[in-house]
C-alpha angles and dihedrals in degrees: 000000000000123000090242092054091044090055092049089049091051093050090044092054094046092046092048092051090046097051094039092052092048091047092046092055094047093048091048087053091058098040100037111007092172087070092065104038128068112270090243092057120097113232110226133181087260091062090057092044091055090047088052089053089052092048092048088061103037099046094059090043090054093046093050094043091051089047090051090049093050093046091044089227100167098193096047091046090051092052093046090046091054090050093048093046090050092050091051090047091054091044087061090064090054086058090051090050090052092046088234115142093197093053089047104043096041097056093039090051094049091046091050091049091047093050093046090052090049092047090052090050093046093046094052092047092052090051093057 
């Protein structure tokens, strides 16, 4: 396997994990909102509505990302990877706002991993 193909595979795996995690959490928020909010928090209709908004954004991102991975479309995967990484990065600030280390560290870790993968892919392409 060539280094170029290995880099694309690495970005594909990281992007797939990233978008599937985000989609999983947003769908869980719609199906079982109690799994995502503190036990002391009341679950209102607005909680489910916000989860639906999250799902409406993450599901298409996941579908398009998986399509780009299957088709091996480097440029589209790069753009979708940047978007997925930015979304995870911003999700980390939601965790900070909630004072929840798990909801802070997880998204920041995924965002950092996504951006490192994209930087490796971008650096190798510029060198060629």
